[in-house]
C-alpha positions in Angstrom: 34.7 -1.6 -2.0 33.9 -1.5 1.9 30.8 1.4 2.6 31.3 3.5 5.1 27.4 4.1 6.5 28.3 7.0 9.0 29.8 9.2 6.2 26.9 7.8 3.2 24.1 8.7 6.2 26.1 12.0 7.1 27.0 13.5 4.5 25.2 12.1 1.6 21.8 11.6 3.0 21.0 14.9 3.6 22.3 16.3 0.2 20.0 13.6 -1.2 16.9 14.3 1.2 16.9 18.3 0.2 17.3 17.4 -3.6 14.5 15.0 -3.4 12.5 18.0 -1.7 13.2 20.2 -4.8 12.6 17.4 -7.2 9.1 17.3 -5.6 8.7 20.7 -5.9 8.1 20.4 -9.3 4.5 19.5 -10.6 5.9 17.1 -13.2 2.2 15.5 -14.7 -0.1 15.2 -17.2 -4.1 14.7 -17.5 -5.5 12.9 -20.1 -1.9 12.7 -22.2 -2.4 11.8 -25.9 0.1 9.8 -27.4 2.3 12.8 -29.4 2.1 15.6 -27.8 4.8 17.5 -26.3 6.2 16.9 -23.0 5.2 19.9 -20.3 6.8 22.5 -19.3 7.0 20.9 -15.6 8.5 17.7 -16.4 11.0 19.1 -18.9 12.4 21.0 -15.9 12.5 17.7 -14.1 14.6 15.9 -16.7 17.0 18.9 -16.8 16.8 19.0 -13.1 18.3 15.4 -12.9 20.7 15.9 -15.8 22.0 19.1 -14.5 22.9 16.9 -11.3 24.4 14.6 -12.9 26.6 16.8 -14.4 27.6 17.9 -10.9 28.7 14.9 -10.6 30.8 14.8 -13.4 29.0 12.6 -15.5 27.8 12.0 -19.7 24.8 13.4 -20.5 22.4 13.5 -22.6 18.8 14.8 -23.4 16.6 13.7 -26.6 15.6 16.8 -28.3 12.3 16.3 -26.9 12.9 16.0 -23.9 10.7 12.5 -23.9 13.7 11.2 -22.0 17.4 11.7 -20.6 20.6 9.6 -19.6 23.6 10.1 -17.4 26.9 8.1 -18.2 29.8 7.0 -15.4 32.1 4.0 -16.1 33.8 3.1 -19.0 33.0 -0.6 -19.7 32.2 -2.3 -23.0 28.7 -3.9 -20.7 25.4 -1.5 -19.8 24.5 -1.6 -16.9 21.1 0.8 -16.3 18.9 2.7 -13.5 15.6 3.0 -14.7 13.7 5.5 -13.2 10.6 8.3 -14.3 10.1 11.7 -13.2 6.7 11.7 -13.8 4.3 11.5 -11.5 0.6 11.1 -11.4 -1.7 13.9 -11.2 -2.8 15.2 -6.8 -6.3 15.0 -7.7 -9.4 16.4 -5.5 -6.7 19.7 -3.3 -9.0 19.4 -0.9 -7.9 15.3 0.2 -4.4 16.8 1.0 -3.4 17.6 3.8 -0.3 19.7 2.5 -0.2 21.0 -0.4 0.9 18.1 -2.4 4.1 19.4 -4.1 5.3 21.7 -0.9 7.1 19.1 0.6 7.0 18.3 4.1 8.6 16.3 6.4 6.2 15.7 9.4 6.7 12.7 11.9 9.4 11.4 10.4 7.7 10.9 6.8 8.4 12.8 4.1 4.8 13.8 2.5 4.5 14.9 -1.6 3.3 13.9 -4.7 6.1 11.9 -6.2 7.9 11.9 -2.7 7.5 7.7 -2.9 6.5 6.8 -7.1 9.3 7.7 -8.4 11.2 11.2 -7.1 13.0 9.7 -4.1 13.8 6.6 -4.8 15.3 8.3 -7.9 17.5 10.3 -5.7 18.5 7.9 -3.0 19.9 6.1 -6.1 21.7 9.2 -7.8 23.1 9.9 -4.6 23.9 6.3 -3.6 26.0 6.6 -7.1 27.8 10.5 -6.1 28.8 8.2 -3.2 30.9 6.1 -5.3 32.2 8.3 -7.7 33.6 10.5 -4.3 35.6 7.3 -3.5 37.2 5.8 -6.7 34.5 3.6 -7.5 35.5 2.1 -10.9 32.6 -0.4 -12.5 33.2 -2.9 -14.7 30.3 -2.1 -16.4 29.1 1.9 -17.8 26.2 2.5 -15.4 23.5 4.8 -17.0 20.6 6.2 -15.4 17.9 6.1 -17.9 15.6 9.1 -16.5 11.4 8.6 -18.6 8.9 11.3 -18.6 5.7 10.1 -19.4 5.8 6.4 -17.7 2.6 7.1 -15.6 0.6 7.7 -19.0 1.6 7.3 -22.5 5.8 5.1 -22.1 6.2 6.9 -25.6 9.6 7.7 -23.3 11.0 4.7 -22.5 9.6 3.3 -26.3 11.7 6.2 -27.8 14.5 5.4 -25.7 14.4 1.2 -26.3 13.9 2.8 -30.7 17.0 5.0 -29.8 19.6 4.0 -28.0 21.9 0.9 -26.5 19.9 -1.4 -24.8 21.4 -2.1 -20.6 22.7 -5.9 -20.6 21.9 -5.7 -17.1 20.4 -3.1 -14.7 16.9 -2.3 -12.6 14.1 -0.2 -12.0 13.6 1.5 -8.1 9.6 1.2 -8.9 8.5 -1.4 -7.2 9.3 -3.4 -3.9 11.8 -5.2 -2.4 13.6 -7.7 -2.3 12.5 -8.0 -5.7 10.3 -7.8 -8.4 10.1 -11.4 -10.2 6.7 -11.1 -12.0 4.7 -8.0 -13.3 1.3 -8.5 -14.6 0.0 -7.7 -18.1 -1.8 -4.6 -18.2 -4.7 -3.5 -20.6 -6.1 -0.6 -20.8 -9.6 0.1 -22.7 -12.7 2.1 -22.9 -16.2 1.0 -22.9 -18.0 3.2 -25.1 -21.5 3.8 -26.1 -24.6 5.8 -27.3 -27.1 6.0 -24.8 -29.8 9.4 -24.2 -30.6 10.0 -20.8 -31.6 12.9 -18.7 -28.1 13.1 -16.1 -24.0 13.9 -16.8 -21.5 12.1 -14.6 -17.8 13.2 -15.2 -14.8 12.4 -13.2 -11.2 11.2 -12.8 -7.7 11.9 -14.4 -5.5 8.9 -14.9 -6.5 5.0 -16.1 -4.3 3.4 -13.3 -5.9 5.3 -10.1 -9.0 4.9 -8.2 -11.7 7.6 -9.4 -12.2 8.9 -5.8 -14.1 12.2 -6.7 -17.5 12.2 -8.9 -19.8 14.9 -10.8 -23.5 13.9 -11.1 -25.6 16.4 -12.4 -29.5 15.3 -13.3 -32.5 14.8 -11.2 -33.1 12.2 -8.0 -29.7 13.5 -6.2 -31.6 13.8 -2.8 -32.6 9.9 -3.3 -29.1 9.7 -4.8 -27.4 11.0 -2.0 -29.1 9.5 1.0 -28.8 5.6 -0.5 -24.8 7.0 -0.5 -25.1 8.0 2.7 -26.5 5.0 3.9 -24.0 3.2 2.1 -20.8 5.0 4.2 -19.9 7.1 1.1 -19.3 10.9 1.4 -21.2 13.0 -0.5 -21.7 17.2 -0.9 -23.2 19.5 -2.8 -22.5 22.7 -4.8 -24.5 24.5 -7.7 -27.1 21.9 -7.7 -23.9 18.7 -8.7 -23.7 16.0 -6.3 -20.2 14.9 -5.9 -19.5 11.5 -4.8 -16.3 11.6 -2.7 -14.3 8.0 -2.8 -11.0 7.0 -1.5 -7.8 6.8 -4.4 -5.2 4.1 -4.1 -3.0 2.8 -7.1 -4.7 0.9 -10.2 -3.2 -2.3 -9.1 -4.6 -2.1 -5.5 -7.8 -1.0 -6.1 -9.2 -3.1 -3.0 -7.1 -0.1 -1.3 -9.3 2.6 -2.4 -13.0 3.6 -2.8 -14.3 4.2 -6.4 -16.5 7.1 -6.4 -17.9 6.1 -10.2 -18.8 2.4 -9.1 -20.7 3.3 -5.9 -22.4 6.4 -8.2 -23.5 3.7 -10.8 -24.8 1.0 -8.0 -26.7 3.8 -6.4 -28.3 5.0 -9.8 -29.1 1.0 -10.3 -31.2 0.7 -6.6 -33.0 3.7 -7.2 -34.2 2.3 -10.8 -32.4 4.4 -13.1 -32.4 2.7 -16.7 -28.7 2.7 -18.6 -26.5 -0.3 -20.0 -23.6 1.3 -18.4 -24.9 1.5 -15.2 -26.6 -1.9 -15.5 -23.5 -3.5 -16.5 -21.0 -1.9 -13.9 -23.3 -2.2 -11.1 -24.0 -6.3 -11.8 -20.9 -7.4 -13.0 -17.9 -4.8 -11.2 -19.0 -3.2 -7.7 -17.0 -5.1 -5.3 -16.3 -7.0 -7.6 -12.3 -6.5 -8.5 -11.7 -9.8 -9.9 -15.5 -9.3 -12.1 -15.2 -13.7 -11.9 -18.8 -13.2 -13.6 -17.1 -12.4 -16.5 -13.8 -13.7 -17.1 -13.9 -16.3 -14.2 -11.0 -17.1 -12.6 -7.6 -16.7 -14.3 -5.7 -16.2 -10.8 -2.5 -18.3 -11.2 1.3 -18.0 -8.9 1.4 -14.0 -9.8 -2.2 -13.6 -8.2 -5.9 -12.5 -9.6 -6.9 -10.5 -12.4 -8.1 -6.7 -11.0 -9.8 -4.1 -12.4 -9.9 -0.4 -12.1 -11.8 2.9 -13.1 -9.8 6.0 -13.1 -12.0 8.0 -16.1 -16.1 8.6 -16.7 -17.5 10.5 -18.9 -21.0 10.5 -19.5 -23.8 13.0 -20.9 -27.2 13.1 -22.3 -25.9 11.0 -25.4 -23.1 8.9 -25.1 -20.2 7.7 -22.6 -17.3 7.0 -22.1 -15.8 4.7 -19.2 -12.2 3.6 -18.7 -10.5 -0.2 -17.4 -7.5 -1.0 -15.5 -6.8 -5.0 -15.9 -3.6 -6.2 -13.7 -3.4 -9.2 -16.0 -2.1 -12.8 -14.6 1.0 -13.9 -16.0 0.0 -17.4 -17.2 -3.6 -15.6 -18.7 -3.3 -14.6 -22.3 -4.4 -10.5 -22.0 -6.3 -11.1 -26.4 -8.0 -14.2 -25.1 -8.7 -14.1 -21.9 -9.3 -10.4 -20.6 -10.4 -8.6 -24.2 -12.3 -11.3 -26.0 -14.0 -12.4 -23.3 -15.6 -8.6 -22.1 -15.8 -7.9 -25.7 -18.3 -10.8 -26.3 -19.8 -10.5 -22.7 -21.3 -6.7 -23.2 -22.7 -7.4 -26.4 -26.2 -7.5 -24.8 -25.6 -3.9 -23.6 -25.1 -2.6 -27.1 -21.8 -1.5 -25.6 -18.5 -0.8 -27.2 -14.8 -1.6 -26.5 -11.7 0.3 -26.8 -8.6 -1.2 -26.5 -6.4 1.7 -25.3 -3.1 -0.4 -24.3 -1.6 -3.8 -24.0 1.8 -3.5 -21.8 4.0 -6.8 -21.6 4.2 -9.1 -18.4 7.4 -9.2 -17.0 8.4 -13.1 -15.9 11.7 -14.0 -14.3 12.2 -17.8 -13.3 13.0 -17.8 -9.1 15.8 -20.0 -9.3 17.2 -17.7 -12.4 20.1 -15.8 -12.4 18.4 -12.6 -12.2 16.1 -13.2 -9.7 19.3 -15.1 -7.8 21.7 -12.4 -8.5 19.4 -9.8 -7.0 18.5 -11.7 -3.7 22.4 -12.7 -2.6 23.1 -8.6 -2.8 19.6 -7.6 -1.1 20.6 -10.0 1.6 23.8 -9.6 2.3 23.5 -5.5 2.6 20.0 -5.9 4.9 20.5 -9.1 6.7 16.7 -10.0 5.2 16.3 -13.6 4.6 13.6 -13.9 5.4 11.6 -12.6 1.9 11.0 -13.9 -1.5 10.6 -12.3 -4.7 7.5 -11.1 -5.8 5.3 -10.9 -7.9 2.6 -7.9 -8.6 0.0 -5.9 -10.5 2.1 -2.9 -10.9 3.3 -2.4 -14.0 7.5 -0.3 -13.9 10.0 0.1 -16.9 11.4 -3.4 -16.2 8.7 -4.4 -19.1 10.5 -1.8 -21.3 13.7 -4.4 -22.3 15.7 -8.1 -21.3 17.9 -8.3 -18.2 15.8 -5.5 -15.7 14.9 -6.4 -13.0 12.0 -4.4 -10.2 14.5 -3.5 -7.5 13.1 -1.4 -4.6 11.5 0.9 -3.4 8.4 0.0 -1.4 9.3 -1.8 1.5 5.8 -2.5 2.8 2.7 -2.6 -0.4 0.4 -2.9 2.6 1.6 0.5 3.5 1.4 1.8 -0.3 1.1 5.5 -0.3 1.9 5.3 -4.3 -0.9 7.6 -6.3 -3.2 8.4 -2.7 -3.3 11.2 -1.5 -0.6 12.5 1.3 1.5 10.2 -0.5 4.9 10.2 1.6 7.3 8.4 2.6 9.1 7.2 5.7 12.6 9.0 6.4 14.5 6.1 7.6 13.1 4.0 4.4 14.8 6.3 2.6 18.0 6.0 4.5 17.5 2.5 3.7 17.2 2.9 0.4 20.7 5.1 -0.3 22.7 2.3 2.0 21.5 -0.6 -0.2 21.6 1.0 -3.6 25.0 1.9 -2.7 26.1 -1.6 -1.9 24.2 -3.0 -4.3 25.5 -1.2 -7.4 29.3 -1.8 -6.7 28.3 -5.4 -6.3 25.8 -5.8 -9.0 27.9 -3.6 -11.6 31.4 -5.8 -10.7 32.4 -9.1 -12.8 34.1 -11.6 -11.2 37.2 -12.6 -12.2 
């Protein structure tokens, strides 16, 4: 089937862009999510929004009774081809850091700004309208095509776990929540808490999610002027309000902590340098501050999929106890329990700090010369004419980890310009246009079985 690019971009892309804006307006996020919680109303609304669109496209739809997931089917093939997306987003964080309101999508300088515009609402709508074009032009896939919509990808993954437990698994498919040309490997992800009891005369509070660099932390206690002075000398912004010192960092995705500036770690480093005694202060300032691999703790775990990276997202410290979160991205050839959990557990015993493991998320690893990666690469190359780009490995974790034969395919073109999980998240309008063309042509190729 030949795709008319002019018709696709003139008639379908404007609709996809408009619906993306409408979806971005829905503030579908959680803060400090816990398993078993009821799906928030805003996230339910985002799911219903997409399911209603699919109904308009004459697709067969389903929403789970608890709104954990939904899906929509097109075609009658015996095999199932999945396009797995998520409708939840990370919290907006400090609203003052946004140039425009995070849930009021705005086009400016060829970019669409708004939380979720890139992760993952923009790519989701480009895929939906790619399929809409195919439906309208009488495409007959050999697979049944199923859009699966998750609602807790950024937090607990209960959505996709519930889908896997209750529904048919996909025989093939992709997740438009990674990078082009194709992601052959995704690292292990380990979330854990450092916890302990220690009496002190100060309090620290900040952060909202394990998988985002903590960019704003509040300190209440003595030595505020000394702390602020030290941080200012190190180009870390601070301000005071109601006798509380606020430290401002730079947000970034948890898999790319070196692209941000962690406010918590800078505060603890400042406390160490003005001689504040606290086990968490001692450990973090010595072994983590500005060393995202934590070589002294774990050694060199690097392999072909990259290095270990560590991120802090949340801190809660009061006069009696503390909690500090870690989000580790662990190279695929490592053992997360033996090489990370066991090592850090043993290492911090001398600090009287305890470990509570919150989650271990499986790796994804496809052989570069295997049929899945080769097939996706051939699609990308055929559509784009780009024969230079090679399959990549990432620290980010996608729904490709949820079932076999699912791979992350797009939607980010330039990892160095990533705005996922950052303030002023945006996606380039031209990139959205490239996405809708790539996915339209890819769906045809990937769901057509050669006779």
